[in-house]
FIGU-294838 format. One record per atom (N, C-alpha, C, CB): residue in one letter; x, y, z. Coordinates in pm, whole numbers, padded with zeros to 5 digits, always signed. Glycine has a CB too. Layout:
N
AXYZ ...
***
This chain:
212
X-03914-02496-04022 X-04008-02381-04017 X-03996-02303-04133 X-03987-02294-03900 X-04126-02241-04178 X-04118-02168-04290 X-04057-02019-04283 X-04247-02166-04338 X-03975-01980-04362 X-03898-01873-04352 X-03986-01749-04408 X-03766-01900-04427 X-03950-01631-04366 X-04041-01500-04393 X-03952-01413-04473 X-04093-01416-04249 X-04011-01370-04564 X-03954-01247-04630 X-04068-01133-04647 X-03892-01290-04779 X-04012-01019-04590 X-04098-00889-04610 X-04032-00803-04714 X-04114-00803-04472 X-04126-00775-04819 X-04076-00706-04931 X-04138-00559-04922 X-04114-00783-05067 X-04070-00480-05000 X-04091-00343-05017 X-04060-00243-04919 X-04208-00328-05043 X-03943-00287-04832 X-03889-00190-04739 X-03821-00083-04800 X-03804-00250-04648 X-03860+00056-04761 X-03816+00178-04845 X-03761+00266-04733 X-03944+00256-04936 X-03767+00253-04614 X-03712+00350-04491 X-03656+00288-04378 X-03821+00435-04431 X-03592+00331-04296 X-03521+00290-04163 X-03652+00249-04066 X-03420+00430-04091 X-03741+00308-04071 X-03849+00270-03969 X-03922+00137-04014 X-03959+00393-03954 X-03943+00131-04145 X-03997-00014-04192 X-03890-00104-04159 X-04034-00029-04355 X-03774-00087-04197 X-03668-00199-04184 X-03628-00226-04048 X-03542-00167-04261 X-03636-00133-03938 X-03638-00158-03813 X-03751-00254-03752 X-03638-00039-03759 X-03848-00219-03807 X-03981-00316-03765 X-03968-00445-03830 X-04132-00255-03812 X-03917-00459-03946 X-03891-00600-03997 X-03781-00684-03904 X-03836-00588-04154 X-03668-00615-03865 X-03565-00674-03804 X-03626-00720-03665 X-03442-00579-03797 X-03698-00627-03601 X-03751-00656-03470 X-03848-00758-03468 X-03805-00543-03413 X-03914-00780-03572 X-04002-00887-03596 X-03953-01038-03620 X-04073-00847-03704 X-03801-01031-03648 X-03728-01148-03660 X-03763-01211-03824 X-03776-01253-03528 X-03802-01145-03922 X-03816-01184-04047 X-03671-01250-04083 X-03864-01063-04138 X-03670-01338-04189 X-03545-01384-04245 X-03489-01309-04357 X-03559-01514-04287 X-03563-01266-04441 X-03537-01170-04541 X-03609-01029-04545 X-03564-01235-04657 X-03537-00944-04605 X-03589-00812-04634 X-03589-00797-04792 X-03500-00696-04559 X-03689-00738-04844 X-03697-00711-04992 X-03679-00558-05017 X-03838-00762-05053 X-03590-00499-05104 X-03577-00377-05157 X-03609-00355-05299 X-03457-00342-05134 X-03693-00267-05345 X-03746-00261-05485 X-03676-00155-05554 X-03898-00237-05492 X-03621-00197-05672 X-03553-00105-05753 X-03632-00099-05890 X-03401-00148-05769 X-03741-00040-05892 X-03825-00025-05992 X-03898+00111-05979 X-03912-00139-05996 X-03870+00200-06057 X-03929+00343-06033 X-04073+00339-06034 X-03885+00448-06140 X-04163+00279-06117 X-04301+00269-06100 X-04348+00237-05978 X-04351+00187-06179 X-04274+00160-05910 X-04338+00122-05759 X-04341+00224-05666 X-04261+00014-05685 X-04435+00229-05565 X-04448+00336-05463 X-04336+00282-05362 X-04612+00350-05394 X-04279+00166-05375 X-04175+00118-05275 X-04039+00120-05341 X-04208-00029-05222 X-04015+00212-05453 X-03896+00216-05519 X-03799+00270-05417 X-03905+00297-05648 X-03674+00228-05412 X-03557+00296-05356 X-03468+00342-05432 X-03495+00229-05279 X-03387+00444-05397 X-03259+00495-05498 X-03142+00415-05451 X-03217+00670-05488 X-03044+00382-05524 X-02923+00320-05498 X-02851+00362-05363 X-02840+00346-05611 X-02857+00496-05359 X-02809+00565-05240 X-02876+00538-05114 X-02814+00701-05260 X-03005+00544-05125 X-03094+00509-05002 X-03058+00355-04965 X-03267+00527-05039 X-03067+00276-05077 X-03057+00139-05036 X-02915+00090-04977 X-03092+00056-05153 X-02807+00173-05013 X-02690+00141-04931 X-02700+00157-04788 X-02584+00217-04970 X-02770+00264-04732 X-02788+00264-04595 X-02877+00165-04542 X-02827+00383-04556 X-02978+00134-04608 X-03075+00043-04559 X-03016-00109-04561 X-03207+00059-04646 X-02936-00138-04672 X-02874-00287-04659 X-02763-00280-04565 X-02818-00351-04800 X-02697-00182-04544 X-02591-00188-04427 X-02649-00179-04303 X-02488-00080-04431 X-02756-00146-04293 X-02823-00149-04154 X-02879-00296-04152 X-02948-00026-04133 X-02927-00349-04252 X-02980-00497-04245 X-02881-00609-04236 X-03061-00528-04366 X-02755-00571-04247 X-02657-00680-04275 X-02639-00748-04129 X-02507-00619-04342 X-02637-00884-04120 X-02637-00946-03994 X-02768-00969-03925 X-02558-00872-03913 X-02879-00901-03973 X-02999-00916-03940 X-03089-01005-04034 X-03045-00794-03924 X-03083-00973-04163 X-03171-01018-04252 X-03092-01065-04384 X-03273-00909-04275 X-03151-01163-04458 X-03095-01177-04597 X-03154-01054-04666 X-03135-01322-04675 X-03084-00999-04768 X-03107-00876-04838 X-03143-00906-04987 X-02982-00784-04828 X-03256-00910-05021 X-03304-00918-05164 X-03330-00796-05243 X-03422-00989-05166 X-03276-00776-05363 X-03306-00657-05441 X-03417-00714-05561 X-03154-00589-05507 X-03525-00634-05564 X-03632-00674-05662 X-03603-00595-05779 X-03780-00650-05611 X-03598-00640-05893 X-03585-00577-06032 X-03689-00630-06121 X-03445-00605-06098 X-03726-00528-06212 X-03811-00592-06322 X-03734-00563-06472 X-03976-00519-06318 X-03696-00667-06537 X-03641-00655-06672 X-03530-00565-06656 X-03743-00605-06779 X-03416-00583-06579 X-03332-00478-06560 X-03227-00486-06661 X-03282-00474-06427 X-03168-00379-06701 X-03039-00372-06777 X-02924-00396-06713 X-03019-00256-06833 X-02816-00433-06766 X-02681-00483-06695 X-02627-00336-06626 X-02553-00559-06824 X-02651-00226-06702 X-02587-00098-06647 X-02646-00069-06521 X-02603+00024-06739 X-02791-00093-06504 X-02859-00055-06394 X-02830-00150-06279 X-02999-00047-06424 X-02832-00266-06299 X-02780-00374-06194 X-02645-00353-06167 X-02793-00521-06241 X-02558-00307-06227 X-02418-00278-06188 X-02426-00153-06090 X-02321-00248-06322 X-02512-00059-06139 X-02506+00079-06051 X-02562+00023-05901 X-02621+00221-06126 X-02664-00040-05909 X-02723-00071-05773 X-02624-00169-05684 X-02871-00144-05794 X-02574-00266-05758 X-02497-00350-05705 X-02357-00302-05644 X-02485-00440-05798 X-02319-00195-05712 X-02189-00125-05639 X-02238-00033-05515 X-02101-00020-05754 X-02359-00003-05506 X-02399+00076-05385 X-02475+00002-05283 X-02480+00191-05422 X-02590-00112-05307 X-02644-00184-05211 X-02585-00283-05196 X-02756-00209-05220 X-02562-00351-05063 X-02508-00478-05018 X-02604-00580-05032 X-02462-00474-04882 X-02624-00636-05136 X-02730-00735-05159 X-02677-00892-05153 X-02796-00702-05302 X-02765-00978-05088 X-02736-01120-05107 X-02797-01208-05226 X-02776-01180-04988 X-02907-01149-05279 X-02997-01203-05382 X-03049-01096-05475 X-03114-01273-05317 X-03062-01129-05596 X-03145-01060-05691 X-03266-01136-05732 X-03067-01027-05807 X-03359-01046-05712 X-03490-01123-05733 X-03551-01055-05868 X-03599-01109-05592 X-03571-01155-05968 X-03615-01096-06105 X-03771-01110-06110 X-03543-01177-06237 X-03845-00999-06119 X-03987-01005-06103 X-04052-00980-06250 X-04036-00895-05992 X-03989-00955-06342 X-04031-00934-06473 X-04049-01059-06551 X-03941-00849-06539 X-04032-01031-06699 X-04053-01125-06795 X-03920-01200-06854 X-04127-01056-06899 X-03825-01189-06745 X-03695-01243-06800 X-03701-01380-06838 X-03585-01230-06706 X-03622-01417-06935 X-03630-01559-07012 X-03510-01622-06938 X-03611-01556-07198 X-03528-01761-06945 X-03422-01850-06900 X-03271-01782-06945 X-03450-02006-06971 X-03268-01745-07067 X-03128-01700-07127 X-03096-01581-07038 X-03131-01653-07298 X-03172-01494-07017 X-03162-01353-06951 X-03121-01398-06805 X-03315-01256-06956 X-03169-01489-06741 X-03145-01522-06593 X-03004-01573-06601 X-03252-01637-06526 X-02971-01653-06691 X-02837-01716-06696 X-02729-01603-06723 X-02832-01830-06812 X-02753-01511-06801 X-02671-01398-06838 X-02622-01314-06700 X-02759-01303-06941 X-02740-01289-06640 X-02731-01188-06501 X-02659-01259-06406 X-02877-01145-06428 X-02682-01398-06394 X-02610-01489-06275 X-02449-01494-06331 X-02689-01673-06261 X-02435-01512-06468 X-02297-01546-06502 X-02212-01395-06475 X-02289-01609-06673 X-02281-01279-06520 X-02217-01162-06518 X-02184-01130-06365 X-02302-01056-06589 X-02289-01112-06290 X-02270-01062-06162 X-02243-01174-06025 X-02398-00978-06144 X-02270-01276-06050 X-02206-01370-05971 X-02294-01352-05833 X-02040-01341-05960 X-02415-01351-05835 X-02496-01340-05735 X-02623-01430-05740 X-02525-01207-05725 X-02659-01498-05634 X-02778-01565-05653 X-02908-01509-05695 X-02798-01618-05552 X-02978-01575-05785 X-03101-01537-05865 X-03209-01602-05806 X-03096-01573-06012 X-03309-01514-05756 X-03454-01559-05745 X-03535-01515-05833 X-03514-01530-05632 X-03596-01603-05927 X-03701-01572-06032 X-03845-01585-05976 X-03685-01669-06156 X-03919-01484-05998 X-04057-01480-05968 X-04134-01531-06095 X-04100-01335-05926 X-04245-01630-06065 X-04320-01693-06186 X-04469-01651-06166 X-04304-01865-06192 X-04530-01570-06237 X-04672-01529-06213 X-04772-01642-06255 X-04703-01397-06293 X-04848-01654-06151 X-04945-01771-06161 X-05070-01736-06173 X-04942-01859-06055 X-05158-01797-06262 X-05307-01796-06265 X-05365-01930-06280 X-05357-01711-06376 X-05274-02000-06373 X-05310-02152-06400 X-05220-02243-06362 X-05332-02183-06535 X-05250-02380-06393 X-05145-02493-06370 X-05046-02460-06456 X-05192-02642-06396 X-05056-02441-06576 X-04956-02407-06686 X-04848-02319-06641 X-05024-02339-06803 X-04883-02204-06566 X-04804-02106-06520 X-04702-02160-06420 X-04885-02002-06465 X-04775-02250-06326 X-04683-02312-06224 X-04584-02402-06299 X-04764-02397-06114 X-04628-02466-06408 X-04522-02564-06488 X-04420-02504-06541 X-04576-02637-06600 X-04426-02362-06583 X-04346-02278-06644 X-04216-02265-06548 X-04422-02147-06675 X-04215-02290-06419 X-04113-02281-06334 X-03997-02374-06392 X-04161-02318-06193 X-04037-02480-06449 X-03943-02569-06473 X-03839-02521-06584 X-04010-02692-06507 X-03856-02431-06666 X-03770-02366-06758 X-03640-02299-06699 X-03849-02267-06826 X-03679-02265-06567 X-03565-02196-06487 X-03481-02297-06403 X-03628-02085-06386 X-03523-02413-06393 X-03445-02522-06324 X-03297-02521-06365 X-03506-02663-06357 X-03213-02514-06273 X-03069-02511-06277 X-03017-02379-06353 X-03018-02643-06347 X-03095-02298-06358 X-03054-02144-06387 X-03069-02052-06276 X-03138-02083-06497 X-03198-02037-06224 X-03227-01981-06101 X-03195-02061-05993 X-03352-01948-06092 X-03170-01997-05876 X-03133-02050-05741 X-03276-02071-05677 X-03031-01944-05649 X-03378-02018-05702 X-03489-02024-05615 X-03602-01954-05701 X-03458-01952-05470 X-03725-02013-05698 X-03842-01983-05764 X-03943-01936-05674 X-03888-02091-05835 X-04014-01805-05688 X-04098-01740-05613 X-04239-01744-05696 X-04039-01598-05583 X-04333-01822-05640 X-04460-01824-05714 X-04550-01714-05669 X-04531-01957-05699 X-04594-01615-05747 X-04667-01508-05722 X-04783-01501-05796 X-04598-01402-05738 X-04879-01418-05768 X-04997-01400-05828 X-04971-01319-05971 X-05092-01325-05726 X-05042-01355-06064 X-05041-01297-06199 X-05125-01161-06183 X-05108-01403-06314 X-05057-01054-06221 X-05128-00902-06218 X-05185-00879-06345 X-05025-00776-06188 X-05275-00781-06365 X-05308-00764-06502 X-05201-00679-06574 X-05445-00700-06514 X-05211-00680-06715 X-05102-00624-06785 X-05045-00490-06764 X-05132-00628-06903 X-05152-00396-06705 X-05130-00257-06695 X-05068-00235-06546 X-05271-00175-06722 X-05082-00331-06468 X-05063-00323-06321 X-04907-00341-06301 X-05155-00439-06239 X-04873-00300-06174 X-04740-00350-06154 X-04713-00511-06128 X-04688-00274-06040 X-04588-00558-06151 X-04579-00702-06160 X-04565-00760-05999 X-04442-00743-06260 X-04638-00703-05918 X-04629-00762-05786 X-04669-00651-05686 X-04482-00819-05757 X-04703-00687-05562 X-04712-00593-05452 X-04852-00540-05468 X-04600-00478-05454 X-04948-00611-05532 X-05085-00566-05559 X-05171-00622-05460 X-05135-00603-05695 X-05139-00707-05368 X-05256-00771-05285 X-05315-00875-05358 X-05367-00673-05248 X-05292-00929-05475 X-05363-01047-05534 X-05310-01166-05498 X-05366-01046-05672 X-05396-01262-05488 X-05340-01398-05469 X-05399-01502-05573 X-05370-01446-05322 X-05340-01614-05585 X-05383-01710-05677 X-05430-01845-05610 X-05274-01734-05772 X-05487-01918-05669 X-05555-02052-05609 X-05409-02138-05569 X-05671-02148-05744 X-05408-02148-05443 X-05282-02212-05403 X-05294-02364-05428 X-05248-02182-05251 X-05406-02431-05454 X-05419-02565-05483 X-05355-02599-05630 X-05571-02601-05473 X-05325-02499-05681 X-05243-02517-05818 X-05103-02578-05794 X-05221-02369-05895 X-05040-02546-05673 X-04920-02600-05639 X-04929-02735-05579 X-04854-02514-05556 X-05042-02808-05560 X-05063-02921-05499 X-04983-03026-05585 X-05213-02947-05483 X-04905-03125-05522 X-04844-03225-05585 X-04737-03193-05695 X-04944-03298-05633 X-04706-03061-05717 X-04597-03002-05808 X-04479-03010-05743 X-04617-02859-05849 X-04365-03088-05796 X-04232-03099-05739 X-04161-02995-05827 X-04167-03254-05745 X-04127-02881-05748 X-04056-02778-05817 X-03912-02818-05861 X-04050-02659-05729 X-03852-02911-05771 X-03728-02965-05797 X-03604-02863-05759 X-03728-03004-05946 X-03638-02759-05683 X-03572-02672-05641 X-03602-02569-05518 X-03556-02625-05739 X-03536-02508-05461 X-03589-02428-05351 X-03706-02319-05402 X-03462-02350-05282 X-03813-02301-05332 X-03928-02214-05376 X-03987-02143-05257 X-04041-02299-05448 X-04084-02041-05296 X-04151-01976-05184 X-04275-01933-05244 X-04070-01859-05119 X-04375-01870-05180 X-04505-01835-05211 X-04533-01686-05176 X-04597-01928-05139 X-04580-01598-05284 X-04618-01473-05264 X-04758-01450-05315 X-04523-01386-05322 X-04803-01320-05290 X-04923-01297-05361 X-05030-01287-05267 X-04950-01399-05460 X-05087-01152-05225 X-05183-01141-05124 X-05202-01205-04998 X-05272-01159-05173 X-05079-01236-04942 X-05070-01287-04796 X-05066-01181-04712 X-04952-01373-04765 X-05124-01229-04596 X-05146-01122-04471 X-05142-01206-04355 X-05296-01034-04471 X-05156-01144-04235 X-05154-01210-04112 X-05274-01310-04101 X-05155-01106-04001 X-05385-01272-04166 X-05506-01346-04155 X-05506-01472-04242 X-05619-01257-04190 X-05430-01478-04348 X-05440-01606-04431 X-05304-01677-04442 X-05493-01573-04579 X-05205-01629-04385 X-05068-01689-04418 X-05084-01851-04359 X-04931-01592-04333 X-05133-01867-04237 X-05145-01998-04187 X-05212-02086-04287 X-05217-01998-04060 X-05337-02039-04337 X-05392-02126-04434 X-05306-02161-04561 X-05515-02065-04475 X-05233-02053-04607 X-05133-02074-04714 X-05023-02152-04701 X-05085-01968-04750 X-04978-02164-04583 X-04868-02271-04557 X-04928-02409-04526 X-04775-02227-04433 X-05056-02417-04486 X-05115-02551-04465 X-05137-02594-04596 X-05243-02557-04380 X-05191-02509-04696 X-05230-02553-04820 X-05104-02599-04915 X-05311-02440-04881 X-04994-02533-04892 X-04875-02538-04987 X-04750-02606-04928 X-04834-02394-05029 X-04748-02602-04806 X-04617-02628-04730 X-04501-02557-04801 X-04585-02785-04719 X-04533-02426-04819 X-04431-02329-04880 X-04313-02317-04767 X-04505-02172-04917 X-04189-02337-04828 X-04060-02330-04735 X-04046-02186-04701 X-03916-02387-04809 X-04094-02084-04776 X-04083-01936-04753 X-04210-01872-04797 X-03961-01871-04830 X-04246-01765-04731 X-04367-01678-04765 X-04310-01553-04779 X-04483-01675-04660 X-04360-01484-04881 X-04323-01340-04914 X-04427-01242-04908 X-04270-01331-05043 X-04439-01146-04825 X-04552-01050-04824 X-04512-00908-04838 X-04630-01063-04699 X-04579-00824-04910 X-04567-00685-04933 X-04665-00615-04881 X-04559-00653-05060 X-04771-00583-04961 X-04888-00512-04924 X-04953-00557-04789 X-04985-00525-05034 X-04949-00680-04763 X-05021-00730-04639 X-04966-00688-04517 X-05025-00872-04634 X-04840-00612-04534 X-04776-00553-04402 X-04773-00409-04423 X-04622-00607-04368 X-04866-00334-04498 X-04860-00198-04520 X-05000-00138-04478 X-04820-00170-04669 X-05008-00011-04433 X-05111+00061-04423 X-05177+00139-04535 X-05081+00131-04338 X-05065+00163-04646 X-05117+00210-04772 X-04980+00164-04863 X-05162+00391-04770 X-04997+00185-04975 X-04897+00131-05070 X-04759+00193-05037 X-04940+00162-05222 X-04661+00121-04998 X-04539+00176-04978 X-04499+00210-04835 X-04533+00285-05056 X-04621+00215-04738 X-04624+00261-04607 X-04621+00122-04515 X-04758+00359-04583 X-04497+00102-04475 X-04499-00019-04368 X-04558+00011-04242 X-04361-00068-04334 X-04637-00095-04185 X-04706-00085-04042 X-04637-00183-03964 X-04869-00116-04038 X-04597-00116-03855 X-04522-00189-03779 X-04592-00304-03689 X-04455-00098-03704 X-04732-00285-03674 X-04820-00378-03606 X-04843-00502-03717 X-04966-00298-03558 X-04879-00476-03828 X-04890-00582-03934 X-04773-00659-03962 X-04929-00527-04057 X-04669-00593-03960 X-04532-00661-03978 X-04518-00758-03870 X-04410-00559-03975 X-04538-00728-03751 X-04539-00815-03630 X-04639-00915-03642 X-04563-00739-03505 X-04745-00890-03668 X-04855-00985-03670 X-04836-01104-03785 X-04992-00901-03695 X-04762-01055-03882 X-04765-01150-04000 X-04646-01244-03959 X-04744-01072-04156 X-04543-01198-03912 X-04430-01268-03868 X-04466-01380-03758 X-04329-01165-03814 X-04550-01345-03668 X-04597-01425-03557 X-04690-01515-03629 X-04666-01341-03436 X-04790-01491-03721 X-04868-01607-03759 X-04799-01703-03844 X-04986-01566-03825 X-04697-01644-03926 X-04632-01731-04011 X-04553-01834-03911 X-04537-01649-04114 X-04474-01805-03803 X-04401-01872-03720 X-04487-01985-03667 X-04347-01786-03620 X-04622-01946-03636 X-04699-02011-03549 X-04775-02113-03637 X-04786-01916-03469 X-04768-02109-03771 X-04856-02184-03844 X-04833-02353-03819 X-04835-02139-03995 X-04926-02409-03849 X-04900-02546-03841 X-04914-02588-03706 X-04773-02581-03892 
***
């Protein structure tokens, strides 16, 4: 069964809706330009509440070590998700220093972008294929999707998931097209940027579980 990750949780109401919908992972954004950004102190409460209910992923964009250390000392995370332009060398540094599983997002617009995932093999623990956003935009959570057929017949050679423009209305088609082991949604479960919608969360999880 395809696993489900709901990203951009920023308050208890949203978190409780994600738990009630029986998602597998919750994502917490540590990136100030994002409307979903959470402070380390807030994240401590959220991740404590999520423990035992969800895998807890912290999303970072080109983070410095001191910021990672600050967040990880407060928030109880299971995974660090790197959503920026982090190089393979930087991924290896973060994993070595902090000893936490690393998910690396790869921005996709072309087949060549998909193939870039290979440079993170044996360095990251998980690859998340996400839609490429414009240079001036946030590096995710924009509701954009890419051509899922770009993943056809591509052997990632490691655990992976699909993100980008997913919602309750298209997640079944996305899973059918890609056989994604995990689907990751953000804006598709919101009524406005950063505002989680209880009904959309429930509908997405139901559609993902009923796919196929």
